[in-house]
C-alpha positions in Angstrom: 254.3 117.3 128.9 251.7 117.8 126.2 252.6 114.4 124.7 251.3 112.7 127.8 247.8 113.7 126.9 247.1 114.2 130.6 243.2 114.6 130.4 243.0 110.9 129.4 245.0 109.5 132.3 242.8 107.4 134.6 241.6 108.9 137.8 243.5 107.0 140.6 241.0 106.4 143.4 243.8 105.9 146.0 246.5 108.0 144.5 247.6 109.2 147.9 247.5 105.9 149.8 250.6 106.0 151.9 252.5 102.8 151.0 252.2 103.3 147.2 253.3 106.9 147.7 256.2 105.5 149.7 257.1 103.1 146.9 257.1 105.9 144.3 259.1 108.3 146.5 261.7 105.6 147.2 261.9 104.8 143.5 262.4 108.4 142.6 265.0 109.0 145.3 267.0 106.0 144.1 266.6 106.5 140.3 270.3 106.5 139.6 271.0 103.5 141.8 268.1 101.7 140.1 269.2 102.3 136.6 272.8 101.2 137.4 271.5 98.1 139.1 269.3 97.2 136.2 272.2 97.6 133.7 274.4 95.3 135.8 271.6 92.7 136.2 270.8 92.5 132.5 274.5 92.1 131.6 274.6 89.1 134.0 271.2 87.8 132.8 270.3 89.0 129.3 266.6 90.0 128.8 264.1 87.9 126.8 263.4 88.9 123.3 260.1 90.6 124.3 257.6 90.4 127.1 254.5 91.9 128.6 253.7 92.2 132.3 250.3 92.6 133.9 250.5 94.9 136.9 248.1 95.7 139.7 248.1 99.0 141.6 246.2 98.4 144.8 247.0 101.8 146.4 248.8 100.0 149.2 251.0 97.9 146.9 252.1 97.8 143.2 253.2 94.4 141.9 253.2 92.2 138.8 250.6 89.4 138.6 251.6 87.8 135.3 254.5 87.8 132.8 254.0 86.7 129.2 257.1 85.9 127.1 255.0 85.7 123.8 253.1 89.0 124.2 250.1 89.8 122.1 248.7 93.3 122.0 251.4 95.4 120.3 248.5 97.0 118.3 247.2 98.5 121.6 250.3 100.5 122.3 250.3 104.2 121.7 251.5 105.1 118.2 254.0 107.4 119.9 256.0 104.3 120.9 256.5 103.2 117.3 260.1 104.6 116.9 261.2 103.1 120.2 259.7 99.7 119.3 261.5 99.7 115.9 264.9 100.6 117.5 264.4 98.0 120.3 263.6 95.3 117.7 266.8 96.2 115.9 268.8 95.8 119.1 267.1 92.6 120.1 267.4 90.9 116.7 271.1 91.9 116.4 271.7 90.3 119.8 269.8 87.1 119.2 270.8 86.6 115.6 273.5 89.1 114.4 273.5 87.6 110.8 269.8 87.7 110.3 268.4 89.3 107.1 265.1 87.6 106.9 262.5 86.8 109.6 259.4 84.6 109.6 256.9 85.3 112.4 254.8 82.3 113.5 251.6 83.5 115.3 248.9 81.7 117.3 246.6 79.6 115.2 243.3 81.4 116.2 243.2 83.3 112.9 239.5 84.2 113.5 240.6 86.7 116.1 241.2 89.7 113.9 242.3 91.9 116.8 245.0 89.4 117.6 246.1 89.5 113.9 246.3 93.3 114.3 249.0 92.6 116.8 250.8 90.4 114.3 250.5 93.0 111.6 252.1 95.6 114.0 255.0 93.3 114.9 255.6 92.6 111.2 255.5 96.3 110.4 258.0 97.1 113.1 260.4 94.3 112.2 260.2 95.3 108.6 261.0 98.9 109.4 263.9 97.7 111.5 265.5 96.5 108.3 264.5 92.9 107.8 262.5 91.0 105.2 259.6 89.7 107.2 256.9 87.2 106.3 254.1 85.5 108.3 254.0 81.7 108.6 251.3 79.6 110.2 251.1 76.2 111.9 247.5 75.7 110.8 247.1 72.5 108.7 244.0 73.9 107.0 245.9 76.8 105.4 247.6 75.2 102.4 248.3 78.4 100.4 248.9 82.1 101.0 245.7 83.4 102.7 244.9 87.1 103.0 243.1 88.6 106.0 241.5 92.1 106.0 241.8 93.7 109.4 239.5 96.2 111.2 242.2 98.9 110.9 242.1 98.6 107.1 245.4 96.8 107.0 245.9 93.4 105.3 248.2 90.5 106.2 249.0 87.3 104.4 249.6 84.0 106.3 251.7 81.4 104.5 251.9 77.7 105.2 255.4 76.7 106.3 257.3 73.7 105.0 260.4 72.0 106.3 263.3 70.6 104.3 266.0 68.9 106.2 266.8 71.2 109.2 265.2 74.4 108.0 261.7 75.8 107.5 260.7 78.1 104.6 257.8 79.9 103.0 257.8 79.3 99.3 261.3 80.2 98.1 262.0 82.3 101.2 264.2 80.7 103.8 264.5 83.0 106.8 267.6 83.3 109.0 265.5 83.4 112.2 262.0 82.6 113.3 260.1 84.8 115.8 257.5 83.0 117.7 254.3 84.9 118.8 252.8 81.5 119.7 252.9 80.6 123.4 252.9 76.9 122.6 250.1 76.1 125.1 249.2 73.2 122.9 252.7 71.8 122.9 255.9 72.0 120.9 255.2 71.8 117.1 257.2 68.9 115.7 257.9 70.8 112.5 260.1 73.2 114.6 262.0 70.6 116.6 265.7 70.6 115.8 265.7 73.4 113.2 269.0 75.1 112.8 267.5 78.5 112.4 267.3 80.6 115.5 263.9 80.3 117.3 263.2 83.6 119.1 262.1 83.0 121.9 263.1 79.4 122.1 260.4 76.8 122.5 261.6 75.9 126.0 259.9 79.2 127.1 256.5 78.1 125.9 253.7 77.2 128.3 254.2 73.5 127.5 257.5 73.8 129.5 257.1 76.9 131.7 255.4 77.3 135.1 254.2 80.5 136.6 255.2 79.3 140.1 258.8 78.9 138.9 258.7 82.5 137.6 257.4 84.0 140.8 259.8 82.0 142.9 262.6 83.7 141.0 260.7 87.0 141.2 260.7 86.7 144.9 264.5 86.8 145.0 264.5 89.7 142.6 262.0 91.7 144.6 264.0 91.1 147.9 267.2 92.4 146.3 265.4 95.4 144.8 263.6 96.2 148.1 267.0 96.2 149.9 268.3 98.6 147.3 265.6 101.2 147.8 264.8 100.3 151.5 261.2 99.1 151.3 259.3 96.0 152.5 259.4 93.6 149.5 255.8 92.7 150.0 254.8 96.1 148.6 256.0 95.0 145.2 255.6 91.2 145.4 252.4 89.0 145.5 252.6 86.1 147.9 251.9 82.7 146.3 252.0 79.0 146.8 251.2 75.8 144.8 250.3 72.3 145.9 251.0 69.9 143.0 248.6 67.9 140.9 244.9 68.6 140.8 241.9 67.3 138.9 238.9 69.6 139.2 236.4 67.3 137.6 237.4 64.3 139.8 237.9 66.6 142.8 241.3 65.1 143.3 243.8 67.5 145.1 240.9 69.7 146.2 241.7 69.4 150.0 245.3 70.4 149.3 244.1 73.4 147.3 241.7 74.4 150.1 244.4 74.1 152.8 246.9 76.1 150.7 244.2 78.8 150.0 243.5 79.1 153.8 247.2 79.3 154.7 247.9 82.0 152.1 244.9 84.0 153.2 246.3 83.9 156.7 249.7 85.2 155.5 248.0 88.1 153.6 245.9 89.0 156.6 249.1 89.3 158.7 250.5 91.8 156.1 247.2 93.7 156.1 247.4 93.9 159.9 251.0 95.1 159.7 250.2 97.9 157.3 246.8 98.8 158.7 244.9 97.7 155.6 241.2 97.4 156.3 240.2 95.1 153.4 239.2 91.4 153.0 242.2 89.4 151.6 241.6 87.2 148.7 243.6 84.8 146.5 243.5 84.1 142.8 243.7 80.5 141.8 244.9 80.0 138.2 246.5 77.5 135.9 250.2 77.2 136.6 250.7 77.1 132.8 249.0 79.1 130.1 247.5 82.5 129.5 244.5 84.3 127.9 242.8 84.6 131.3 241.5 81.1 131.3 241.4 78.7 134.3 241.1 81.6 136.8 239.0 81.9 140.0 238.9 84.1 143.1 238.6 82.8 146.6 238.2 84.5 150.0 238.1 81.2 152.0 238.7 77.5 151.7 235.0 77.1 151.4 235.1 78.8 148.0 237.2 75.8 146.8 235.0 73.2 148.3 231.8 74.8 147.0 232.7 75.0 143.3 229.7 73.7 141.2 230.1 71.5 138.2 230.1 74.4 135.7 232.8 76.3 137.7 234.9 73.1 137.9 234.6 72.6 134.2 235.9 76.2 133.6 238.8 75.5 135.9 239.6 72.1 134.3 240.8 73.4 130.9 242.8 76.2 129.5 243.5 77.6 126.1 243.0 75.2 123.2 241.3 72.7 125.5 244.5 71.9 127.4 243.8 70.1 130.7 244.8 72.0 133.8 246.7 69.7 136.2 248.5 72.2 138.3 247.5 75.6 139.7 249.2 78.5 141.4 247.5 80.2 144.4 248.5 83.9 144.2 247.7 86.8 146.5 244.9 88.8 145.1 246.0 92.4 144.4 242.9 94.6 143.8 243.2 97.3 141.2 242.2 100.7 142.4 242.5 102.4 139.0 239.6 103.4 136.9 239.1 104.9 133.4 236.8 107.7 132.3 233.6 109.1 133.6 232.1 105.7 134.0 235.1 104.5 136.0 235.8 101.3 134.2 237.9 99.0 136.2 241.5 99.2 134.8 245.0 97.7 135.2 248.3 98.7 133.5 250.1 96.3 131.2 253.8 97.1 130.4 255.5 96.0 127.2 259.2 95.4 126.8 261.5 94.5 123.9 264.9 93.4 125.0 265.4 95.3 128.3 263.7 98.4 127.1 260.2 99.5 128.2 258.6 100.4 124.9 255.0 101.1 125.8 251.9 100.0 127.6 248.2 100.3 127.9 245.4 100.0 130.4 243.3 96.9 130.2 239.7 97.8 131.2 236.5 95.9 131.8 233.1 97.4 132.5 231.6 94.3 134.0 234.5 93.2 136.3 235.2 94.5 139.8 238.5 95.6 141.3 239.3 92.0 142.6 238.4 90.1 139.4 240.4 89.0 136.4 240.1 91.7 133.7 241.7 89.5 130.9 238.3 88.3 129.8 235.8 88.7 126.9 234.5 92.2 127.0 237.8 93.9 127.9 239.0 97.0 126.1 242.2 98.9 126.0 243.5 102.4 126.3 247.1 103.1 125.1 249.4 105.1 127.3 252.4 107.1 126.1 255.0 105.2 128.1 257.5 106.1 125.5 257.6 109.7 126.8 257.3 108.8 130.5 258.6 105.4 131.4 262.2 106.4 131.4 262.0 110.1 132.3 260.5 110.7 135.8 260.3 114.2 137.1 261.2 114.3 140.9 260.0 117.9 141.0 256.4 116.8 140.5 254.2 115.0 142.9 255.1 111.4 143.5 251.9 110.2 141.8 252.2 112.6 138.8 251.9 110.8 135.4 255.6 110.6 134.5 256.5 109.3 138.0 253.6 106.8 138.1 254.5 105.5 134.6 258.2 105.3 135.6 257.2 103.2 138.6 255.2 100.9 136.3 258.2 100.6 134.1 260.5 99.7 137.0 258.2 97.0 138.4 257.7 95.7 134.8 261.5 95.4 134.5 261.7 93.6 137.8 259.4 90.9 136.3 261.5 91.0 133.1 264.6 90.4 135.1 263.0 87.4 136.8 262.1 86.0 133.4 265.8 86.6 132.3 267.0 84.6 135.3 264.3 82.0 134.6 265.7 81.6 131.1 269.3 81.3 132.3 268.3 78.7 134.8 266.4 76.7 132.1 269.5 76.8 129.9 271.7 75.5 132.8 269.2 72.7 133.5 269.2 71.7 129.8 273.0 72.0 129.4 
């Protein structure tokens, strides 16, 4: 128990809210069934190489709100998770490319973000310690020779330009067996990687230029229903309602009426669930780009009027995502308020769970001192507090209170794996569609 560092665990303002307590108790009571079920599911649908899942604990429900298949933030994990990460990378790489000896990691191109490069340095370290020669490549055209970066932690990394010869890419005289992407491809599929015979992990089809959040949550809906049957709960307690309505142009205000109508319809459905569970709160929705990440192209609405009343500046923010990519489709998702806070100043916080293969390897709390419980915390000014999921996520203690740290963290890991399973089925479906 000492390894959990209990004094630093956030104070949960609604720790005893009945529905969440019910979720945790059902999860604890069905732990054996849950683990057997997960093993069977991941045999049928192998897990992605790695992933991170943003969760929201509202006190009355606990659900994922975003799933990223090119996760950044490994540097924010608790150092206690390092051995588990290394072992999980060994297992994942052996599964995806059994003959691999050398790996090139290709990161995002925003090299000015040194904290992101800390994430890359951590992944490189873990893959190297897993027993692979590992180098860092870059897609940036303005990097024409090996370039070193000194990081805030004191570490240094070197980014190398990649070159292609025939159907392989290489760095200098190093030709890797496999390529690990930590680039979500929001800007599109890099031509230099098209048709390479080396294994691309994850494949480019999973990048945001191909993938839609609405597709993921449609599959998650089925996963949540099956899991809810397994542990005998209402699936809404672990599943955010959502809808989408096709093409939209925020600047030209095309598709605005459809968006407003869908917003109002979803708010009505949320209110019905609130009435059923006796929740005395105002429902809201989060409207966000159906493709992309980094918290861009996100707004909150409590009525259709919020959509109609967007000013030009707000529409401009909603019109483009990472890298200036134009937003043409959005998902309207049930807003799940976070009721978790951190420290004496009670910073608004939300848990993020990290997985390699089908193993939960760690997590952290994303916090923001200037954002409320209903707002997007993935925004400039956010900070992070690592949690020792490695000691808790797989080892609940039913003898403790339902909301004790090991049990709460285990519940986070279970919900994170449900989103991971949805991603695994999403990948299988994508492969079948492309076959």
